[in-house]
N, C-alpha and C positions, 0 to 999 in steps of 0.2 A: 504493500500500500504506500509506504514511504521509503525513500532511499535513506541510507545512513547519514547522508549529508543534507537531508531536507531541513530547511529552516524551521519547519513546524515542530521538529523534534526538540528544539530549544525553546519552545513556547512554555508559558507557565503550566504547571502540572494540571490545574483544573481545566484549562482550555484544551490541553492535549487529551485528558481523560474524557471530556465532553465530546470531543471530535471522534474518538474511537468508539465510545458508547453509542453515539448516534449512528455511526456506521453500522454497528452490529444490529441496532434496532431496524435500520433500513433493510438489511439483509433478511431479517425476520419478516418484515412486511412483504418483501418480494416472495418469500416462501409461503406466505399465508394464502395467496390467491385472491386477496381482497380487491385487487385492481379491477378484475372483471365483475365482481359483485357490485362495486360502486358504479361501474359503467352501466350496468343493467338498471340502476335506479333512474337513470335519465334517458337511456336509449332503448329502442325496441327494433323489431325486424324492419320497420319502415324508416329507421334512422333516429336522429336526435331532434325532438320536437323544438327544442330551444336553441338550435344551432344558429339561427339568424335573429334571435330575440334582440330587441332594441337595447336592453340593458347589458346582457352578457356579451353580445358582439359589438353593438354600437358604442355604448359608453365605456365599458371595461376592456375593450380590445381596440377597436379602430380609433376612438377619440383620444386615447391616452398614449398612442405610439410615440409622439414627439416629446412628451413631457419628460421622460427619463433622460433624453439627450439634452434637453434644455437645462436640467439639473446638473448633468455632467459638465456642460459648458460652464456653468456657474462654479463648479468645483475646480475646473482648470484655471479659470480667472482668479479664483481665491488663492491659488498658489503664489501669485505675484502681487495681487491686490486684495488682501484679506479684508473681510467685512464681518460684522456680527461676532459670533463666538469663534470664528476662524482666526481672529486677531490673537486669541489666547493659545493658538497652536503654533509650535515651531514650524518653519517652512518645510522641514523634512516630513512632518506628520501631515501637513496639507497635501504635499505631493503624494504621500502614501495613500491617502483617501481617494484622491482623483484617479491615480493610476491603478489602484486595487479594483475600483469599480470597472474600469476598462478591461482589466485582466480577467475578472470574473465573467464578464459578458463574452469575452473572446474564448474562454475555456468552454462555456456552455455551447456557444455557436459552433466551435470546432468539433466537439463530440457529436452534435446533431448532424454535422456535415457527413460524418462517416457512419452514422447509425443506420441499421437496416430495420429498425422497429417502426411499424406503421401506427397511425393514430386509431383510436377506438372506432371512429366513424368509417374507417376502411375495412373493418371486419365483416365477414359474411353474415354474422348474426345480427348486424346492424345495417344490412343492406349493401355492404361493400363486397370486396373480392378477396380480402386477406384472411389468413387464419392466425390465431393468436400464437405468438412466439415470444418467450421471455427475452428481455433486452440483454440478458446474460448469455444467451445463445449466440455468441459472436460468430459472424460469418454465415449464419443461417437466415435466409430470407423468408419472409412470411407471405410473399405474393402481392404485397401492397407497394406503395410508393416509398416507404421508409422515411428516414430523416425526422422522426418524431420524438426521439429521446435525446436529452432531457427536455424539460419545458422551457422554451425560449422566452415566452411571454412572461412567465413568473420571474425570470431573471431581471426583468425591468424593476422589480421591487427588491428581490433578495441581493442583487449586486451591491446595493448601498449599505449592506451590513458592515462594510469596511469602516463606516463612520463610528461604529461601536469601538473598534480597535484603535482608531486614531485618537478618539477623545478619552478613552478609558484611563490614560496615563495621568491626566490632570483635571479632567472635567467628567467625573463618573456619572453624574445625573444626565448630562448632555449625551453621554455615550449610551445610556440605557434608553433615552428617547430615540436615538438613531436605530438602536436594535429593535425597539417596539415598532417603529414606523416601517422599517425595511421588512420585518417579518409579516406585519399586517398587510402591507401592500402586496408582497409576494404571494401570500396565501389567498388573498382576494382575487388576484389575477389568475392564479392557478385554479381556484375554484370555478371561476368564470369559464375557463377552458375545459375543465372537467364536465361541467353542465352541458357545454356545447358538443362534447364528444371529441374535442381536439387533443386531449391528453388523459392519461391515467393519473391517479393520485400519486403513484410512485414517481412519475416524471417530475411532479412539483416538489416532492420531498427530496429527491436527489439533487435537484437544482439548488434547493436551500443548502444542502450539505456541501455541494461543490463551491458555492459562493462563500460560505463560512470558512471552508478549508483554505481557499485561495487567500482570503482576508487574514486568517490566522497565520498562515505562512509568511505573508508579506509583513505583517506586524512583527513577527519574530525576527525576520531579516533586518528590518529597519531599526529595531531596538538594539540588535547586536552591532549594527553599523554605528549608531549613535554612541553606544558605550565604548566602542573601539576608538572613535574620534576623541571622546573625552579623555581617554587614558593617554592619548598622544599629546594633549595640551601640556606644555611645560609648566611646572609650578612657578608661581610668581616669585620674583626676587625679593628678599627681605628688605624692608624699608629701613635704611640706615640713617636717614636724615635726622631722626629724633634721638640718636644715640650720642651721648656725651663723649668727647675725646678721652682716650685712656691716658692716665698719668700714673707714674710709679708711686707706690705708697711711701709716705714719709716716715 
């Protein structure tokens, strides 16, 4: 799962433990078969009735596509022109937040590019042509279009979880607000796609885990870099101005 030189291995124990524990829980979810169970809540042989619903597709999919990129643009600007709470972050942490978000998005989109997993609405039991194949069956095609794992739309929320790591070192309350906001947005976007038949629940959960792991690894790497730079700063020379000149004892 991680290489021996992975920055994540130098993360605080609680973060590393949470990352590993959530990974194991996701494996258990995959083995449970609950993906198809939940898909049947919203889909039938005729397809997914809410696929084109004004809320799930219009408001929570089509209408918000540009908002994450607008926020990301603000994060990039804040590296050099900080505003609000960003003024209390060192430049390295501001860069960490902006670049972590892009890295998380790139990670999810790259995996999707090579995924053979099709979406629920592509399955034969929902009116499509594909058969259900686990996303762990690497190289095995299901007869559909593929490219559905993990959930790209949910990453528009989860990718900003990097704010939790950037702010946690000095502004813990702000960090938890970023965590809550990113998790809530990602889950809402993922649920919207679940209802439409565009993703399984595991796709959303794995996207959350990937974004968290990328952010945790980046945080550990930046923290190590900051600590290394501090250790290289030479100690200040003693102030000799206030010392009285030495004279031999009489």
